[in-house]
C-alpha positions in Angstrom: -0.1 0.2 0.0 2.7 2.3 0.6 5.4 1.5 -1.4 5.8 4.5 -3.2 7.3 5.6 0.7 10.3 3.3 0.1 12.5 5.6 -2.5 11.8 9.0 0.0 13.9 7.1 2.9 10.8 5.3 4.7 9.8 2.0 5.2 6.4 1.6 6.3 6.1 -1.8 5.6 8.7 -3.2 8.1 6.7 -1.3 10.8 3.8 -3.9 10.6 2.0 -0.9 11.8 -1.6 -1.1 12.0 -4.6 1.2 12.5 -4.0 3.6 14.9 -0.2 3.0 15.2 0.2 3.4 11.4 -1.7 7.0 10.9 0.8 8.2 14.2 3.9 7.1 11.7 2.4 8.9 8.9 1.3 11.7 10.5 4.4 12.1 12.5 6.4 11.6 9.0 4.2 14.3 7.7 4.8 16.9 10.2 8.4 16.5 10.6 8.7 17.0 6.3 6.6 20.0 6.9 8.8 21.6 10.0 11.8 21.1 7.6 10.5 22.3 4.5 9.0 25.4 6.6 12.2 25.7 8.1 14.4 25.8 4.5 11.9 28.0 3.4 12.5 30.3 5.9 16.1 31.0 5.4 15.9 31.7 1.7 14.9 35.7 2.4 17.5 35.9 5.5 20.4 34.6 2.9 22.3 31.6 4.8 21.7 29.0 2.9 25.4 29.5 1.0 26.6 28.1 4.7 24.5 25.0 4.2 24.9 24.2 1.3 26.0 25.1 -2.5 22.9 27.3 -4.0 23.5 26.3 -7.8 26.5 24.4 -10.0 27.3 26.1 -13.1 25.8 23.0 -15.3 22.5 22.9 -13.2 19.5 24.8 -14.2 18.0 24.1 -10.9 19.0 24.6 -7.3 21.1 21.6 -6.2 19.1 21.2 -2.6 15.2 21.6 -1.6 13.8 23.5 0.9 13.4 20.4 2.6 16.8 19.3 2.8 18.1 23.0 3.5 15.7 23.4 6.3 17.0 19.4 7.7 20.5 20.5 7.6 20.4 23.9 9.1 18.7 22.2 12.4 21.8 19.8 12.1 24.3 22.7 11.4 22.7 24.6 14.4 22.8 21.4 16.8 26.2 20.4 16.0 27.7 24.1 17.0 25.9 23.9 19.9 27.3 20.5 20.6 31.2 21.6 19.5 31.0 25.5 20.9 34.5 24.9 23.0 36.3 23.2 20.7 35.0 25.5 17.5 35.9 28.9 19.9 39.4 27.0 20.2 39.9 26.4 16.5 39.0 29.9 16.1 41.9 31.6 18.1 44.2 29.3 16.4 43.6 31.0 12.8 42.9 34.9 13.9 43.8 35.8 10.2 40.5 33.7 9.2 38.4 35.7 12.1 36.0 37.7 9.6 35.0 34.3 7.7 34.2 32.5 11.6 32.2 35.9 12.4 30.1 35.3 9.1 29.4 32.2 10.1 28.6 32.3 13.5 26.1 35.1 12.3 24.5 33.2 9.8 23.9 30.5 13.0 22.4 32.8 14.8 20.3 34.0 11.8 19.0 30.3 11.7 18.7 30.0 15.3 16.1 32.8 15.4 14.2 31.3 12.0 14.1 28.0 13.9 
């Protein structure tokens, strides 16, 4: 019944869910997907997509990453940065000549956090 979901990374057949449990799983997937897409779309106007992934490539006529991917990766990037903040601070101190670039990245992270 849900064979098309296999290609999207969700294999609902292996859950053996029925009734209320199946509805809850599908609803959870829909909510998570919607949250990631909305987050990705909210990043576009503030201009932080270039920090999350390549915007376009020379031979492509369309964007490389979808709003879903950008939203999901943005949340992961902020989470990882919060986890590794001490190591990042130490690295920033080791390369003072790169401070303006680090500051741009930290500003982008702050903008992403505010959009979430």
